[in-house]
Structures are given as C-alpha cells and as structure tokens.
TORKOL-4160 file (C-alpha; in steps of 0.2 Angstrom, whole numbers, padded with zeros to 4 digits, m for minus):
198
<pt num="1" X="m0426" Y="m0599" Z="0037"/>
<pt num="2" X="m0429" Y="m0599" Z="0056"/>
<pt num="3" X="m0438" Y="m0581" Z="0063"/>
<pt num="4" X="m0425" Y="m0573" Z="0068"/>
<pt num="5" X="m0419" Y="m0573" Z="0049"/>
<pt num="6" X="m0435" Y="m0567" Z="0042"/>
<pt num="7" X="m0431" Y="m0553" Z="0055"/>
<pt num="8" X="m0415" Y="m0546" Z="0049"/>
<pt num="9" X="m0417" Y="m0529" Z="0040"/>
<pt num="10" X="m0401" Y="m0525" Z="0028"/>
<pt num="11" X="m0395" Y="m0504" Z="0034"/>
<pt num="12" X="m0390" Y="m0495" Z="0023"/>
<pt num="13" X="m0381" Y="m0479" Z="0030"/>
<pt num="14" X="m0375" Y="m0461" Z="0013"/>
<pt num="15" X="m0361" Y="m0454" Z="0020"/>
<pt num="16" X="m0359" Y="m0434" Z="0008"/>
<pt num="17" X="m0340" Y="m0431" Z="0010"/>
<pt num="18" X="m0332" Y="m0411" Z="0009"/>
<pt num="19" X="m0315" Y="m0416" Z="0005"/>
<pt num="20" X="m0304" Y="m0399" Z="0005"/>
<pt num="21" X="m0300" Y="m0393" Z="m0012"/>
<pt num="22" X="m0281" Y="m0402" Z="m0017"/>
<pt num="23" X="m0282" Y="m0416" Z="m0007"/>
<pt num="24" X="m0292" Y="m0427" Z="m0016"/>
<pt num="25" X="m0278" Y="m0440" Z="m0017"/>
<pt num="26" X="m0275" Y="m0440" Z="0002"/>
<pt num="27" X="m0294" Y="m0443" Z="0003"/>
<pt num="28" X="m0295" Y="m0459" Z="m0009"/>
<pt num="29" X="m0282" Y="m0467" Z="0001"/>
<pt num="30" X="m0289" Y="m0463" Z="0019"/>
<pt num="31" X="m0304" Y="m0472" Z="0008"/>
<pt num="32" X="m0297" Y="m0488" Z="0004"/>
<pt num="33" X="m0289" Y="m0489" Z="0019"/>
<pt num="34" X="m0305" Y="m0483" Z="0028"/>
<pt num="35" X="m0313" Y="m0499" Z="0020"/>
<pt num="36" X="m0303" Y="m0513" Z="0025"/>
<pt num="37" X="m0306" Y="m0509" Z="0045"/>
<pt num="38" X="m0327" Y="m0508" Z="0039"/>
<pt num="39" X="m0323" Y="m0525" Z="0030"/>
<pt num="40" X="m0319" Y="m0533" Z="0044"/>
<pt num="41" X="m0333" Y="m0529" Z="0054"/>
<pt num="42" X="m0346" Y="m0546" Z="0058"/>
<pt num="43" X="m0361" Y="m0540" Z="0044"/>
<pt num="44" X="m0354" Y="m0529" Z="0034"/>
<pt num="45" X="m0357" Y="m0530" Z="0017"/>
<pt num="46" X="m0346" Y="m0516" Z="0005"/>
<pt num="47" X="m0348" Y="m0499" Z="0000"/>
<pt num="48" X="m0353" Y="m0487" Z="m0016"/>
<pt num="49" X="m0342" Y="m0472" Z="m0021"/>
<pt num="50" X="m0348" Y="m0459" Z="m0030"/>
<pt num="51" X="m0341" Y="m0446" Z="m0039"/>
<pt num="52" X="m0351" Y="m0428" Z="m0040"/>
<pt num="53" X="m0349" Y="m0421" Z="m0055"/>
<pt num="54" X="m0343" Y="m0407" Z="m0060"/>
<pt num="55" X="m0338" Y="m0403" Z="m0041"/>
<pt num="56" X="m0318" Y="m0411" Z="m0037"/>
<pt num="57" X="m0322" Y="m0410" Z="m0022"/>
<pt num="58" X="m0341" Y="m0420" Z="m0018"/>
<pt num="59" X="m0339" Y="m0437" Z="m0016"/>
<pt num="60" X="m0351" Y="m0452" Z="m0011"/>
<pt num="61" X="m0353" Y="m0468" Z="0001"/>
<pt num="62" X="m0366" Y="m0482" Z="0001"/>
<pt num="63" X="m0365" Y="m0490" Z="0016"/>
<pt num="64" X="m0372" Y="m0509" Z="0020"/>
<pt num="65" X="m0375" Y="m0519" Z="0034"/>
<pt num="66" X="m0381" Y="m0534" Z="0039"/>
<pt num="67" X="m0391" Y="m0526" Z="0050"/>
<pt num="68" X="m0394" Y="m0510" Z="0061"/>
<pt num="69" X="m0385" Y="m0517" Z="0075"/>
<pt num="70" X="m0371" Y="m0523" Z="0067"/>
<pt num="71" X="m0370" Y="m0505" Z="0055"/>
<pt num="72" X="m0371" Y="m0494" Z="0071"/>
<pt num="73" X="m0356" Y="m0507" Z="0082"/>
<pt num="74" X="m0345" Y="m0502" Z="0067"/>
<pt num="75" X="m0351" Y="m0482" Z="0068"/>
<pt num="76" X="m0348" Y="m0480" Z="0085"/>
<pt num="77" X="m0331" Y="m0491" Z="0084"/>
<pt num="78" X="m0314" Y="m0487" Z="0092"/>
<pt num="79" X="m0308" Y="m0492" Z="0075"/>
<pt num="80" X="m0320" Y="m0480" Z="0065"/>
<pt num="81" X="m0317" Y="m0465" Z="0078"/>
<pt num="82" X="m0299" Y="m0466" Z="0074"/>
<pt num="83" X="m0300" Y="m0468" Z="0058"/>
<pt num="84" X="m0313" Y="m0454" Z="0056"/>
<pt num="85" X="m0296" Y="m0442" Z="0066"/>
<pt num="86" X="m0287" Y="m0446" Z="0053"/>
<pt num="87" X="m0297" Y="m0437" Z="0042"/>
<pt num="88" X="m0293" Y="m0420" Z="0052"/>
<pt num="89" X="m0294" Y="m0407" Z="0038"/>
<pt num="90" X="m0296" Y="m0417" Z="0023"/>
<pt num="91" X="m0313" Y="m0420" Z="0022"/>
<pt num="92" X="m0331" Y="m0421" Z="0030"/>
<pt num="93" X="m0342" Y="m0430" Z="0034"/>
<pt num="94" X="m0362" Y="m0429" Z="0031"/>
<pt num="95" X="m0372" Y="m0442" Z="0037"/>
<pt num="96" X="m0390" Y="m0448" Z="0031"/>
<pt num="97" X="m0398" Y="m0462" Z="0033"/>
<pt num="98" X="m0411" Y="m0471" Z="0021"/>
<pt num="99" X="m0426" Y="m0481" Z="0024"/>
<pt num="100" X="m0423" Y="m0496" Z="0012"/>
<pt num="101" X="m0435" Y="m0491" Z="0001"/>
<pt num="102" X="m0423" Y="m0481" Z="m0009"/>
<pt num="103" X="m0418" Y="m0497" Z="m0020"/>
<pt num="104" X="m0434" Y="m0492" Z="m0030"/>
<pt num="105" X="m0434" Y="m0473" Z="m0031"/>
<pt num="106" X="m0412" Y="m0473" Z="m0037"/>
<pt num="107" X="m0406" Y="m0465" Z="m0051"/>
<pt num="108" X="m0395" Y="m0474" Z="m0063"/>
<pt num="109" X="m0379" Y="m0467" Z="m0060"/>
<pt num="110" X="m0385" Y="m0454" Z="m0051"/>
<pt num="111" X="m0379" Y="m0444" Z="m0035"/>
<pt num="112" X="m0396" Y="m0438" Z="m0026"/>
<pt num="113" X="m0402" Y="m0438" Z="m0012"/>
<pt num="114" X="m0418" Y="m0450" Z="m0012"/>
<pt num="115" X="m0436" Y="m0443" Z="m0013"/>
<pt num="116" X="m0443" Y="m0438" Z="0003"/>
<pt num="117" X="m0451" Y="m0455" Z="0014"/>
<pt num="118" X="m0472" Y="m0449" Z="0012"/>
<pt num="119" X="m0470" Y="m0448" Z="m0006"/>
<pt num="120" X="m0460" Y="m0464" Z="m0006"/>
<pt num="121" X="m0470" Y="m0474" Z="0003"/>
<pt num="122" X="m0486" Y="m0466" Z="m0006"/>
<pt num="123" X="m0481" Y="m0471" Z="m0024"/>
<pt num="124" X="m0475" Y="m0490" Z="m0018"/>
<pt num="125" X="m0497" Y="m0491" Z="m0010"/>
<pt num="126" X="m0500" Y="m0485" Z="m0029"/>
<pt num="127" X="m0487" Y="m0501" Z="m0035"/>
<pt num="128" X="m0493" Y="m0513" Z="m0022"/>
<pt num="129" X="m0512" Y="m0509" Z="m0022"/>
<pt num="130" X="m0516" Y="m0518" Z="m0040"/>
<pt num="131" X="m0505" Y="m0530" Z="m0042"/>
<pt num="132" X="m0511" Y="m0533" Z="m0022"/>
<pt num="133" X="m0528" Y="m0536" Z="m0030"/>
<pt num="134" X="m0524" Y="m0546" Z="m0046"/>
<pt num="135" X="m0515" Y="m0557" Z="m0035"/>
<pt num="136" X="m0532" Y="m0558" Z="m0027"/>
<pt num="137" X="m0541" Y="m0559" Z="m0039"/>
<pt num="138" X="m0533" Y="m0571" Z="m0050"/>
<pt num="139" X="m0522" Y="m0581" Z="m0038"/>
<pt num="140" X="m0527" Y="m0583" Z="m0022"/>
<pt num="141" X="m0545" Y="m0592" Z="m0028"/>
<pt num="142" X="m0532" Y="m0610" Z="m0034"/>
<pt num="143" X="m0523" Y="m0607" Z="m0016"/>
<pt num="144" X="m0538" Y="m0611" Z="m0001"/>
<pt num="145" X="m0534" Y="m0627" Z="m0004"/>
<pt num="146" X="m0512" Y="m0625" Z="m0001"/>
<pt num="147" X="m0507" Y="m0624" Z="0017"/>
<pt num="148" X="m0507" Y="m0606" Z="0026"/>
<pt num="149" X="m0487" Y="m0608" Z="0025"/>
<pt num="150" X="m0488" Y="m0611" Z="0006"/>
<pt num="151" X="m0498" Y="m0600" Z="0003"/>
<pt num="152" X="m0491" Y="m0583" Z="0016"/>
<pt num="153" X="m0476" Y="m0588" Z="0005"/>
<pt num="154" X="m0482" Y="m0585" Z="m0012"/>
<pt num="155" X="m0490" Y="m0568" Z="m0012"/>
<pt num="156" X="m0469" Y="m0560" Z="m0006"/>
<pt num="157" X="m0464" Y="m0572" Z="m0022"/>
<pt num="158" X="m0474" Y="m0563" Z="m0033"/>
<pt num="159" X="m0476" Y="m0547" Z="m0030"/>
<pt num="160" X="m0458" Y="m0542" Z="m0025"/>
<pt num="161" X="m0449" Y="m0547" Z="m0041"/>
<pt num="162" X="m0464" Y="m0537" Z="m0050"/>
<pt num="163" X="m0463" Y="m0521" Z="m0038"/>
<pt num="164" X="m0445" Y="m0521" Z="m0041"/>
<pt num="165" X="m0439" Y="m0527" Z="m0059"/>
<pt num="166" X="m0459" Y="m0520" Z="m0069"/>
<pt num="167" X="m0472" Y="m0511" Z="m0056"/>
<pt num="168" X="m0459" Y="m0499" Z="m0047"/>
<pt num="169" X="m0445" Y="m0495" Z="m0061"/>
<pt num="170" X="m0459" Y="m0485" Z="m0071"/>
<pt num="171" X="m0469" Y="m0478" Z="m0059"/>
<pt num="172" X="m0453" Y="m0470" Z="m0056"/>
<pt num="173" X="m0450" Y="m0461" Z="m0071"/>
<pt num="174" X="m0469" Y="m0453" Z="m0068"/>
<pt num="175" X="m0469" Y="m0450" Z="m0056"/>
<pt num="176" X="m0446" Y="m0445" Z="m0058"/>
<pt num="177" X="m0451" Y="m0426" Z="m0058"/>
<pt num="178" X="m0460" Y="m0424" Z="m0042"/>
<pt num="179" X="m0449" Y="m0435" Z="m0034"/>
<pt num="180" X="m0434" Y="m0427" Z="m0038"/>
<pt num="181" X="m0442" Y="m0410" Z="m0040"/>
<pt num="182" X="m0425" Y="m0401" Z="m0033"/>
<pt num="183" X="m0414" Y="m0412" Z="m0048"/>
<pt num="184" X="m0419" Y="m0402" Z="m0064"/>
<pt num="185" X="m0405" Y="m0391" Z="m0056"/>
<pt num="186" X="m0389" Y="m0400" Z="m0054"/>
<pt num="187" X="m0380" Y="m0410" Z="m0064"/>
<pt num="188" X="m0382" Y="m0431" Z="m0060"/>
<pt num="189" X="m0365" Y="m0436" Z="m0052"/>
<pt num="190" X="m0353" Y="m0450" Z="m0063"/>
<pt num="191" X="m0348" Y="m0466" Z="m0055"/>
<pt num="192" X="m0331" Y="m0466" Z="m0051"/>
<pt num="193" X="m0320" Y="m0482" Z="m0049"/>
<pt num="194" X="m0330" Y="m0493" Z="m0038"/>
<pt num="195" X="m0321" Y="m0498" Z="m0022"/>
<pt num="196" X="m0331" Y="m0502" Z="m0004"/>
<pt num="197" X="m0327" Y="m0491" Z="0009"/>
<pt num="198" X="m0333" Y="m0486" Z="0028"/>
C-alpha cells in the first residue's frame, strides 16, 4: 500500500427522510432511481436503508463513499440536484455527517443518532489504553530487532481487530445508558428490505 492509499479515509453521511403520509411508495421508487445514478459516480460504496419502527413516514440512509472528495462530488452534483427536485412534496431531507467512529457504536438493527463525539472518544480511549499497555509490555520487547516498518505494522494488526471484535462491543454495552440516554424512551428502528440509495 502506498502513501496516498494510506491517507484515504472512507466518508459516510446519514440522511433522515420525513416522507409525506401516503407517498411512501413514490419515495421508495425515487430511492431506487437515485441509487442507480449515485452508483455510477466514482468512489460509491453503496448505502443501507432503514425504516423507523412505529413510523411509516421516516426513513434513514447510510451512504458510503471511498473518501470525502468523492462524497462531495456526488452531493454537489447536478445529477443529485435533479433527483432532489423530483422529491419535492414527497419527502424532506436531513443530513448528518459522521466521524468514522460510529461503526464501533452502532446498535444492531436500530437507527438512532450516534453518541456525542466526546463520548465516543472517551470510550475509545478506555479501550485503546489497556491494549496499548499490553502490547508495549508483552509484544513490543520481542520485536526490537525487527525493521521499523514491521514493528509499526504489528500494532494496528493486533489492536484494530481486538477493538472491533472484542473491546468496543463490550464497552458499548457497558456504557450504553450513558452513550444513548435518549434511546431509553424510543422504540428501535427495524431494517427494511436492504437496497442501495443516495
């Protein structure tokens, strides 16, 4: 992997759609059409749709692009503007950019706003610090004779999977009440038929 590839950071944006009652079928037809157009844009990595349980009129889209530049190209394109014009009277759009940490703090099968960034950073630090301590105390001494690129590669190879599959899911459950205080009074969203849209 070269330096330019290492600098690429996937970009994600979350849309909330408030659909006019009785026009859900029109909105879903529109969603399929706008996805076909978005998929032709470079860097498009698909999207996931969710429909809020208990509300036939609210939908969510999580849209993914290779990086921020490709995402902005689509969001500011004439093609997307034309599709939004067709949405007039059918639904209203609300947009929420994400930081990239949200993947570790998602609630399976539920569409809720991500926690505050400060909370996500604090919980992530709680996970990273003990892992870093264990790595430096147990593994790092054995790699002192390795070339620097190999030593540098070992840390993320150990820490990232441990965070993703073990530490972060556990900490997210432990701190769920603090991370999602408002969620206690909301019903979870249910996943609709999965298709892609932008």
